[in-house]
C-alpha positions as CSV (number, residue, x, y, z in Angstrom):
1,M,-9.3,7.9,-47.0
2,S,-6.9,6.4,-44.4
3,I,-3.2,6.6,-45.0
4,L,-2.6,3.4,-43.1
5,T,-4.1,0.1,-44.0
6,R,-6.0,-1.9,-41.4
7,G,-3.0,-4.2,-40.8
8,Q,-0.6,-1.3,-40.5
9,R,-2.9,0.3,-37.9
10,A,-3.0,-2.9,-35.9
11,A,0.8,-3.2,-36.0
12,V,1.1,0.4,-34.7
13,L,-1.6,0.1,-32.0
14,A,-0.6,-3.4,-30.6
15,P,2.7,-2.2,-29.0
16,V,1.0,0.9,-27.6
17,I,-1.8,-1.2,-26.0
18,V,0.7,-3.7,-24.6
19,L,2.8,-0.9,-23.0
20,A,-0.2,1.0,-21.7
21,T,-1.7,-2.1,-20.0
22,Y,1.6,-3.5,-18.7
23,S,1.3,-1.6,-15.4
24,L,-2.3,-2.7,-15.0
25,G,-1.4,-6.4,-15.2
26,Y,1.6,-6.2,-12.9
27,P,0.8,-4.1,-9.8
28,Q,3.7,-2.5,-8.1
29,V,5.1,-4.1,-5.0
30,P,6.5,-1.8,-2.2
31,K,10.3,-1.9,-1.9
32,P,12.0,-2.2,1.4
33,E,12.8,1.5,1.5
34,D,9.2,2.3,0.9
35,I,8.1,0.1,3.8
36,T,10.8,1.5,6.1
37,A,9.9,5.1,5.2
38,C,6.1,4.5,5.7
39,N,6.6,2.7,9.0
40,A,8.7,5.7,10.2
41,E,6.1,8.1,8.9
42,A,3.3,6.3,10.6
43,E,5.2,6.2,13.9
44,R,5.8,9.9,13.7
45,A,2.2,10.6,12.8
46,V,0.9,8.6,15.8
47,K,3.3,10.4,18.2
48,A,2.4,13.8,16.8
49,A,-1.3,12.9,17.0
50,R,-1.0,11.9,20.7
51,A,0.8,15.2,21.4
52,S,-1.7,17.4,19.5
53,G,-4.9,15.3,19.7
54,D,-5.2,15.3,15.9
55,S,-4.8,12.0,14.1
56,K,-5.5,10.3,10.8
57,E,-9.0,9.1,10.7
58,P,-9.0,5.3,10.8
59,T,-11.6,3.4,8.8
60,A,-13.8,0.5,10.1
61,K,-11.4,-1.8,8.3
62,D,-8.4,-0.3,10.2
63,H,-10.2,-1.0,13.5
64,R,-11.1,-4.5,12.4
65,R,-7.6,-5.3,11.3
66,A,-6.1,-3.8,14.4
67,A,-8.4,-6.0,16.6
68,E,-7.4,-9.1,14.6
69,A,-3.7,-8.2,15.0
70,R,-4.1,-7.8,18.7
71,S,-6.0,-11.1,19.0
72,T,-3.5,-13.2,16.9
73,T,0.1,-13.6,18.0
74,G,2.4,-13.9,15.1
75,A,-0.3,-14.6,12.5
76,G,0.2,-12.8,9.2
77,Q,3.7,-11.7,9.9
78,T,6.8,-12.1,7.7
79,G,10.2,-13.1,9.0
80,S,11.3,-9.5,8.9
81,G,8.7,-8.6,11.5
82,G,6.3,-6.8,9.1
83,A,2.7,-7.8,8.4
84,Q,1.9,-9.7,5.2
85,A,-1.1,-8.3,3.4
86,D,-3.1,-8.7,0.3
87,D,-3.5,-5.0,0.2
88,P,-0.2,-3.4,-1.0
89,Q,-0.9,-0.3,1.2
90,L,-0.5,-2.6,4.2
91,A,2.4,-4.8,3.1
92,G,5.3,-4.7,5.4
93,M,3.6,-2.8,8.2
94,N,5.3,-3.0,11.6
95,A,3.6,-5.9,13.5
96,E,3.1,-3.7,16.6
97,G,1.9,-0.8,14.6
98,A,-0.7,-3.1,13.0
99,K,-2.4,-3.3,16.4
100,N,-3.2,0.4,16.3
101,P,-5.9,1.7,13.9
102,E,-4.3,5.2,13.8
103,Y,-1.0,3.7,12.8
104,Q,-2.7,1.7,10.0
105,A,-4.4,4.8,8.7
106,A,-1.1,6.8,8.7
107,Y,0.7,3.9,7.1
108,R,-1.9,3.5,4.3
109,T,-1.8,7.2,3.7
110,C,2.0,7.1,3.3
111,M,1.9,4.1,0.9
112,R,-0.8,5.8,-1.1
113,K,1.4,8.9,-1.5
114,A,4.2,6.5,-2.6
115,G,2.0,5.2,-5.4
116,F,0.7,1.9,-3.9
């Protein structure tokens, strides 16, 4: 025998389900401080990689996006100088850094660590 009736169980579970799925329906958007920190981190990573020869491993997508960024002047940029992206791990990336696949890989890694 159940202590709660069917209606009572639904009344208890409904708010739990709504709260649990809220973050799924509304993905996080990087804040300006996240973007600034990840651009700085990516720049440091690229400089350190040049000095040591060890870099983040860029994916084929990183190489493709970097080639697109080099071939288009100003396309896909926001007024603040950062790149617009459908991928939140690339949102706000420095426009010059977007031309470098290693920079993109380091930026994505930083954004992933920040929860995006």
